[in-house]
N, C-alpha and C positions, 0 to 999 in steps of 0.2 A: 763731700767729706769722704765718701769711699775711695774716691781719686787719690785724694791725699794720704791716706792711710797705705793704698797701695804703692803712692810713690816714694814714702818714706820705708815702706817693706822692701822695695827695689834696692834701696841706698844701703840699708843694712846686709841684704843679700850679696852685694857686691862687695862689701867689706868683710865677708866670712865669719860674721858675727857670732860669737859663743859667748857663755857666761862670762864674765868679768868675775873679778875679785868679789867678796860679798859686800864690801863698803860702797864698791863703784857701781855694782848691780842695782843695787838698792838706792842709789841716787839717780840712776838711770831710769829705774823704773819709778820711782816717786815722781820725776821730771814728766814722764811720758804719760801716767796716768792722772797728773795733776793731783795728788794725795795731800791733803790739807794738813791732816795730822798723823804722819806715820809715826809707829813705834817700834823700837828696836830693844828686844829682850838680852842681857849678853848671854854668853855662853859660858857654861861652867863644866870642867871635867870632861867627860865624854860627851857633852852637848854643846852644838854648836850656837851662834846667836840665831835670834828669830827676827825677822822683820814683818809687820803687821801692817796692813791699811784696811779699814772697814769703812765702806762708803755707803751712800744713799741714805735718803729719809727714814727708811725703816732700817738702814745699816744690816740690809740682807745680802750686800756685795763684799766678798773680803778676798784679799790677796796675802798669800804668806811667802817669805824668801827663807830657806831653811841654809845655815851655813853648815860646811863640812869642818868640824874641828880640827881635823887632821891636817889641812892644808890652807884655811881661810878662804877656799874658793864657794861657789854656790853648789850645794848639794841638789836643790830642786826648789821649782816655783810651784806653789800651789793657789790656784784661782777656784772660787767656789762662788756660788750664787745659792740662796735658801729662796728658792721659787713658791711663793705663798700660792696655792692652789685654791684655799678656802679664806675667806675674810677673817684674819685674826686680828683686827683693828687697824691694818694699815692697808685694806684692799687687796684684792688678787693681783700677784704678778707685779708685787710691790718693786721699785728700783729698777724694773727691766731696761729702760733705756740706758741708764747707766751700766747695767751687766753688759748690755749690747756693745757700749762703747769702750768697756776695758776689755772686752774678749776680742775687739776688732785690733785693738792696741797689743794685746798678746801675742795674737796671730800675726801682728806685724814683726814684732821682736823676736819671735822665735820660729815661725814658718812662714817667712814673707813671700813664698811663691804659691801658698795655700791657706790665705786668710779665709775665703770664702768657704772652703771645706772647713775650717777651724768653726766660723761663725755657725754654719749648718750642723756641725756635730754638735755643738754646745746646745742648741735650741731644739737638739732631737732628744730622742727618748731610747736610743740603743747605744751602748758601750762602744767605743771605737779608738783607735789608736791613728794618730796622723804623724806621718813621717816626713819631718822638715829635711831641709839641707843639713843643720848642724844639731837639730834637737827632736826628741820624740815627745809626743804631746798624747796622754793618755786621757780620755775623756770617759768619765762614768756618770751613770744616771741611776738616781734612788728614789723611786716614788712612795711618799708615806700617805698617811691619810690626809693631812691638810697641807703637807709642804713638801716639794720635790727637791731634790738637792743635785744640783748641776756642778760637775768639778773636773777641771782639766790639773793634770800634774805634768809638768814640763822637765825633762831631765836631759841633759848633754849625751850627745852619741858617743 
């Protein structure tokens, strides 16, 4: 599986891929993460549209794409996992396998030469920035009393 992710990442890197227009990027991401029930909330006024996909049995894995209302392009991509460190009814580390799959895909799409670094950062406990060829991926880690939030925000360079 890891080899396939790396090969797909190499293909994106060769194409010089950056964010596509909002509608195209949401379709591409939906296809890659295999989102079964994506939701798009229309923009209004100074707010752009918002794409969301929530996954996992416990619904702890979340991906959002924000539209820049001024030009119809993607403003940023936000990926997060609410990592339960205490059993709140779903077990500890609920949906970890899906979080790992989606973060691998995210790395492949936006930092194809640094997929391993993206994965390592996401499962680490230190805030960090990964400087990809076309995107910056800012990872933040917030530890709570029973749940840790792991989040990557992707912006175009």
